[in-house]
C-alpha positions in Angstrom: 44.4 -9.6 -10.6 44.9 -11.6 -7.2 41.7 -12.2 -5.5 42.5 -14.4 -3.0 40.9 -14.1 0.5 38.1 -10.8 -1.0 34.7 -10.8 -0.7 33.0 -8.9 -2.7 29.3 -7.5 -1.6 26.4 -6.0 -3.6 23.3 -4.7 -1.7 20.3 -3.8 -3.6 16.2 -4.9 -4.1 16.4 -6.1 -7.8 12.9 -5.0 -8.2 13.1 -5.1 -11.9 12.0 -8.2 -14.3 15.1 -8.1 -15.2 19.0 -7.0 -14.3 19.6 -3.8 -16.2 23.4 -2.3 -17.1 23.6 -0.8 -13.7 22.8 -3.9 -11.8 25.1 -5.8 -13.8 28.1 -3.1 -13.9 28.2 -3.3 -9.9 28.0 -7.4 -10.2 30.2 -7.6 -12.5 33.0 -5.5 -10.6 32.3 -7.6 -7.4 33.0 -10.5 -9.6 36.5 -9.4 -11.4 37.7 -8.1 -8.0 36.4 -10.7 -5.6 36.9 -14.7 -4.8 33.8 -14.8 -3.6 30.5 -12.7 -4.3 27.7 -12.0 -1.8 24.3 -10.2 -2.7 22.4 -8.9 0.0 18.5 -8.4 -1.6 16.9 -5.9 0.6 13.2 -7.0 1.1 10.0 -4.8 2.2 7.9 -5.7 5.1 5.0 -6.1 3.2 5.1 -8.5 0.2 3.9 -7.9 -3.0 3.7 -3.9 -3.1 3.9 -1.9 -6.6 7.1 -1.1 -5.1 8.4 -4.3 -4.6 6.1 -6.4 -6.6 9.1 -9.3 -6.6 9.6 -11.8 -3.3 13.2 -12.6 -2.4 13.0 -16.5 -4.4 11.9 -14.6 -7.8 15.0 -12.2 -7.2 17.1 -14.8 -6.0 16.3 -16.7 -9.3 17.6 -13.8 -11.0 20.6 -13.4 -9.7 21.7 -17.2 -9.8 21.1 -16.9 -13.6 23.3 -14.0 -13.7 26.3 -16.1 -12.2 26.2 -19.4 -14.1 26.1 -17.0 -17.5 29.8 -15.2 -16.0 30.9 -18.4 -14.7 31.1 -16.8 -10.7 30.9 -20.4 -8.5 31.8 -19.0 -5.6 28.7 -17.0 -4.6 25.9 -16.4 -1.6 22.6 -14.8 -2.0 20.9 -13.8 1.1 17.9 -11.8 1.9 18.2 -8.3 4.2 14.8 -7.3 6.1 14.1 -3.3 5.7 14.3 -2.1 9.5 13.3 1.4 11.2 16.9 1.9 12.2 19.6 2.4 9.2 22.0 1.4 12.5 20.5 -1.6 13.3 20.2 -3.0 9.7 23.6 -2.0 8.8 24.5 -3.9 11.6 22.7 -6.8 10.4 24.7 -6.9 7.4 28.1 -6.9 9.8 27.5 -9.6 11.8 26.3 -11.6 9.0 30.0 -10.9 6.7 32.0 -11.0 9.6 30.5 -14.4 11.0 30.8 -16.2 7.5 34.5 -14.2 6.6 36.0 -13.2 9.7 39.6 -13.8 8.3 39.2 -12.0 4.6 38.8 -8.7 3.1 35.0 -7.6 2.6 34.2 -4.4 0.2 30.8 -3.3 0.0 30.4 -2.3 -3.8 27.7 0.6 -4.2 26.8 3.3 -7.1 25.5 7.1 -6.7 22.3 6.9 -4.6 22.3 3.2 -3.7 22.1 1.7 -0.2 25.8 3.4 1.0 23.4 6.5 2.2 21.8 4.4 4.9 24.9 2.3 5.5 26.8 2.9 9.2 28.7 -0.1 9.4 32.3 -0.8 9.9 33.4 -2.4 6.9 34.8 -1.0 3.2 32.4 0.6 0.8 33.6 1.8 -2.6 31.3 3.9 -4.6 31.3 3.2 -8.1 30.5 5.6 -10.9 28.2 3.5 -13.3 27.8 4.9 -16.9 24.1 6.4 -18.1 22.9 5.0 -14.3 20.9 8.5 -14.4 19.0 7.4 -17.0 17.9 4.0 -15.6 14.5 3.9 -13.3 13.3 0.9 -12.0 9.8 2.2 -11.4 9.8 2.9 -15.1 10.9 -0.5 -16.1 8.1 -1.9 -14.2 5.8 0.5 -15.6 6.6 -1.3 -19.0 5.6 -4.3 -18.2 2.6 -5.5 -20.5 0.5 -8.5 -20.0 1.7 -11.5 -22.0 -0.4 -14.3 -23.8 1.4 -17.1 -22.1 0.9 -18.9 -19.2 4.2 -18.9 -17.6 2.8 -14.8 -17.0 -0.7 -15.7 -16.4 1.6 -18.2 -13.1 3.2 -15.3 -12.1 0.1 -13.4 -11.7 -1.6 -16.1 -9.5 1.7 -16.1 -7.6 2.5 -13.0 -7.0 -1.7 -12.4 -5.6 -1.1 -15.5 -3.0 1.9 -13.6 -1.6 0.3 -10.4 -1.2 -1.2 -9.4 2.4 -4.7 -9.6 3.3 -5.8 -5.7 2.6 -8.5 -3.8 4.8 -10.0 -1.1 2.7 -11.2 2.2 4.6 -14.5 4.1 3.9 -16.3 6.6 5.6 -19.7 7.2 5.4 -22.0 10.4 6.8 -25.4 10.7 8.1 -25.9 14.7 7.5 -28.7 15.5 9.6 -31.1 18.1 10.9 -34.1 18.7 13.2 -37.2 20.3 11.6 -39.6 21.4 14.6 -39.6 17.7 16.8 -38.5 15.8 13.5 -35.5 14.6 13.0 -34.3 14.6 9.0 -31.7 12.7 7.3 -30.3 12.8 3.7 -29.9 9.4 1.7 -29.6 8.2 -1.8 -29.3 5.3 -4.1 -26.3 4.1 -5.9 -26.5 2.9 -9.4 -26.0 -0.3 -8.7 -28.4 -0.7 -6.5 -31.6 1.7 -6.8 -33.6 -0.1 -5.2 -32.1 1.4 -1.6 -31.4 4.0 0.3 -28.2 4.8 1.6 -25.6 6.8 3.5 -23.5 9.1 1.6 -20.2 7.7 1.3 -16.9 6.0 0.2 -13.2 4.8 0.3 -11.0 7.4 1.9 -7.9 9.0 -0.6 -4.5 8.9 0.3 -4.9 12.9 -0.3 -7.1 13.1 2.9 -5.5 14.5 6.1 -7.7 12.2 8.2 -11.1 9.9 8.3 -12.8 13.1 9.0 -11.5 15.5 6.3 -12.1 12.0 4.3 -15.8 12.4 5.5 -16.2 16.1 4.7 -14.7 15.6 1.0 -17.5 12.2 0.0 -20.4 14.6 1.1 -19.9 17.7 -0.7 -18.6 14.9 -3.3 -22.1 13.2 -3.9 -24.6 15.8 -2.4 -23.1 19.1 -3.3 -23.8 19.9 0.6 -20.5 21.5 2.5 -20.7 20.7 6.0 -17.7 22.4 8.2 -15.4 20.1 9.9 -16.1 20.8 13.5 -19.7 19.9 12.8 -18.6 16.1 12.2 -18.8 14.0 15.2 -17.3 10.3 15.5 -20.1 7.6 16.2 -18.5 4.7 15.3 -16.4 2.1 13.1 -17.5 -1.0 11.5 -17.1 -4.0 9.7 -19.2 -3.5 6.2 -20.4 -6.1 4.5 -19.8 -5.2 0.9 -20.5 -6.4 -2.1 -16.7 -6.0 -3.2 -14.8 -8.0 -0.4 -13.8 -11.1 -0.6 -11.6 -13.7 1.7 -8.3 -11.1 0.9 -10.0 -7.9 0.6 -12.8 -6.5 3.7 -14.2 -2.9 3.7 -14.2 -1.1 7.2 -15.8 2.2 7.3 -15.5 4.8 9.9 -19.3 6.8 10.5 -19.8 10.2 11.2 -22.7 12.6 12.1 -22.7 15.9 10.2 -24.8 18.7 11.5 -26.3 20.0 8.4 -25.8 23.8 8.0 -26.9 25.4 4.6 -27.1 24.3 0.6 -29.6 22.2 -1.4 -28.7 18.5 -1.9 -27.9 17.8 -5.1 -27.2 14.1 -6.7 -23.2 13.8 -7.7 -21.0 11.5 -8.6 -22.1 7.8 -8.3 -25.5 8.8 -5.4 -28.5 9.8 -7.3 -31.8 10.4 -5.9 -30.7 12.2 -2.8 -33.4 13.6 -0.5 -34.6 13.8 3.3 -35.7 11.2 5.1 -37.4 11.5 8.5 -36.1 8.8 11.3 -39.9 8.7 12.5 -40.7 7.3 8.5 -37.7 5.2 8.7 -38.1 3.3 11.8 -41.1 2.1 10.6 -39.9 0.3 7.3 -35.8 -0.1 7.7 -36.0 -2.8 5.2 -35.6 0.0 2.7 -32.1 0.8 3.9 -29.6 -1.1 2.2 -28.6 -4.1 4.2 -24.8 -3.0 4.2 -26.4 0.4 6.1 -29.0 -0.8 8.6 -26.6 -1.1 11.2 -25.2 2.2 10.4 -28.8 3.4 10.8 -29.1 1.8 14.2 -25.8 3.1 15.7 -27.2 7.1 14.6 -30.6 6.3 16.4 -28.7 5.2 19.4 -26.4 8.9 19.1 -29.1 10.8 18.8 -30.8 9.3 22.0 -27.4 9.8 23.7 -27.1 13.5 22.9 -31.5 14.0 23.2 -31.5 15.4 19.5 
C-alpha cells in the first residue's frame, strides 16, 4: 500500500490509565494507512476533573509510548481545547492540519460515537466499525483504578492535585425566625464537632438542588425538621466563611437566608444537635456564644430585621 503523502488523524481524549483496544484499533488504522500520523488530544478547560483527570503531557507520553512500540517515526501530538462552538472547534482542527500539510491527503479516523458527531469541518472522515467497542467504558476503567503502594502512584496523585483549580465550596445557612409579643426568636443548634457554641442550620448545596434557596429549604428541614414554604425565604447576603475545612485551594462561601417560621416543633436531626429557640435580645448581650464564623451572619440578620422593622 502506497501511503506516501497521506496524513492520518486521530482525535480522542484518551482519559484512561492505558490505551484500550479501541484506541489501539484507531491508531493502528492511522499508522497502517498513512505516512504521518497526527493525534489531537481533547482537553477540558478545567484540569484534573473526575471525567478528565489526565493532563495533556501525561496523555502525550502514553501516545508516544504507543508510537515507539509500533515503530512509527513520523507523528505529531497536539492538544485541542474544548470549545462551546463545534464549528469553531472544527475550524481550529482544519486550520492546524491544512497549514501543516497543504498538499497532502488528510483523513480523520473515528469510531462510532466518537468526535465525528461534533465535527463540521471540510476534511475527509472515515468512521470505523471497531469490534467490541461497545464493551469499553472509559468511566468504568477510571473507576477501576485503585491505590497502589508505590512512590510513582503517590507522586502521580500529588501531581494531579497540583494541577487542580482552586475550589469554592457553596454552602447555605438559614436563620429561621418568629416574633412572639415583642421578642424576635431564632432557631439555633450545635454541631457535634463544636458542642460549645451555637450556630445556624445549614450545609453544603447539593447538585440536586434547583437553587441556593431550595438548598436552604432542604437543609433547614434536614437539620431541624422544620419545613418553611420557599416563598418565605428571603435573601440576606452571601459571605466568605472561615470554615475549619477550608484551605488554600478550597474556600467556603455561604448564601444566607431568613426563613419566617410557619409551624412545627423543632427537632435535632442530621449533625445539628440541641436545636432550640433563642431570643435576639439575649444573643445581643452575649454574641460570644455563637460560632465565630457565624457571628457576621448574625450581625447581618440584626441589620436585616432593623431594615425591615421587625
